[in-house]
C-alpha positions as CSV (number, residue, x, y, z in Angstrom):
1,M,-22.0,1.0,4.6
2,N,-20.6,0.9,8.1
3,D,-18.4,3.7,9.3
4,H,-14.8,3.0,10.4
5,P,-14.9,3.3,14.3
6,I,-12.8,6.5,14.1
7,V,-15.3,8.1,11.7
8,A,-18.2,7.0,13.9
9,M,-16.5,8.6,16.9
10,L,-15.9,11.8,15.0
11,R,-19.4,12.0,13.8
12,R,-20.5,12.2,17.4
13,K,-17.9,14.8,18.3
14,L,-17.9,17.2,15.4
15,A,-20.6,19.8,15.2
16,D,-20.1,20.1,11.4
17,S,-18.3,17.3,9.7
18,S,-17.8,19.3,6.5
19,Q,-15.4,21.7,8.3
20,P,-11.7,21.3,9.1
21,F,-10.6,19.5,12.2
22,G,-7.5,18.0,13.8
23,I,-6.6,14.8,15.5
24,M,-3.8,14.1,18.0
25,A,-3.2,10.4,18.5
26,D,-0.9,9.1,21.2
27,L,0.9,5.9,20.3
28,N,2.9,4.1,23.0
29,A,5.3,1.4,22.0
30,L,5.9,-1.6,24.1
31,P,8.9,-0.8,26.4
32,G,12.1,-0.6,24.5
33,R,10.4,-1.0,21.1
34,G,10.2,2.7,20.0
35,D,12.8,2.2,17.3
36,E,10.8,-0.7,15.8
37,V,7.6,1.5,15.8
38,A,9.5,4.3,14.0
39,T,10.9,1.8,11.5
40,A,7.5,0.2,10.9
41,I,5.8,3.6,10.2
42,A,8.6,4.7,7.9
43,G,8.5,1.4,6.0
44,S,4.8,1.7,5.4
45,Q,5.2,5.0,3.7
46,V,2.0,6.2,5.4
47,I,3.3,9.7,6.1
48,P,4.4,10.8,2.6
49,L,1.5,9.0,0.9
50,T,-1.1,10.5,3.3
51,R,0.3,14.0,2.7
52,L,-0.6,13.5,-1.0
53,E,-4.2,12.7,-0.3
54,A,-6.9,15.3,-1.2
55,G,-8.2,16.8,2.1
56,C,-5.0,16.2,4.1
57,I,-3.8,19.5,5.5
58,A,-1.1,18.0,7.8
59,Y,0.1,14.6,8.8
60,D,3.1,14.5,11.1
61,L,4.6,12.0,13.5
62,Y,6.5,13.2,16.6
63,R,8.6,11.2,19.0
64,D,9.0,12.3,22.6
65,T,12.7,13.1,23.3
66,D,12.2,12.3,27.0
67,A,10.2,9.1,26.4
68,P,11.4,7.5,23.1
69,D,8.7,4.8,23.2
70,C,6.0,7.5,23.0
71,F,4.8,9.1,19.7
72,V,2.2,11.7,18.8
73,M,0.5,11.7,15.4
74,H,-0.8,15.2,14.5
75,E,-3.3,15.2,11.7
76,R,-5.4,18.0,10.1
77,W,-8.2,17.2,7.7
78,S,-10.3,19.5,5.5
79,N,-13.4,17.4,6.4
80,L,-14.6,14.1,7.8
81,D,-15.1,12.6,4.3
82,A,-11.4,13.1,3.5
83,L,-10.4,11.2,6.7
84,A,-12.9,8.4,5.9
85,V,-11.2,8.0,2.5
86,H,-7.8,7.9,4.2
87,L,-8.8,5.2,6.7
88,A,-9.6,2.9,3.7
89,T,-6.3,3.4,1.9
90,A,-3.8,0.6,1.5
91,H,-1.0,2.6,3.1
92,F,-3.0,3.3,6.3
93,N,-3.9,-0.3,6.6
94,A,-0.2,-1.3,5.9
95,A,0.9,1.0,8.7
96,G,-1.7,-0.7,11.1
97,A,-0.4,-4.1,10.1
98,A,3.2,-3.1,10.5
99,L,2.4,-1.8,14.1
100,A,0.8,-5.1,15.1
101,G,2.4,-6.4,18.3
102,L,4.5,-3.2,18.8
103,L,2.1,-1.0,20.7
104,A,1.4,-1.2,24.4
105,K,-2.2,-0.2,24.0
106,T,-4.7,1.1,21.6
107,P,-3.8,4.7,20.5
108,T,-5.6,7.5,22.4
109,V,-7.3,9.8,19.9
110,R,-8.1,13.5,20.7
111,V,-10.4,15.4,18.3
112,L,-9.6,19.1,17.9
113,T,-11.6,21.9,16.3
114,P,-10.3,25.4,15.4
115,A,-10.5,27.9,18.2
116,G,-10.2,31.6,17.3
117,E,-9.1,32.9,13.9
118,Q,-7.4,30.6,11.6
119,P,-5.2,31.6,8.7
């Protein structure tokens, strides 16, 4: 089975894929289309449905108050397998389809691992 490109990238970056990690994804709407991006994401139900998934610790979308066409998705996952399952869900794919033609570029994804003590 071929890994989703995000899973393949994370396999290279994570020292231990069985441990929790975070993702910050920057989404940039085409100029003036931020409201459409927000509506598309809300309509896909990806946020509430993802929060119900096993292994999802956090899944939150933020909009920049100074740049309303810019969004940041903050995700926390218990392990890479949980994210792999998420990337194959109908709601994740529906969100991707809803965003088609609305983003200025491919989202930038940063991978984060815990630093210091975690609760």
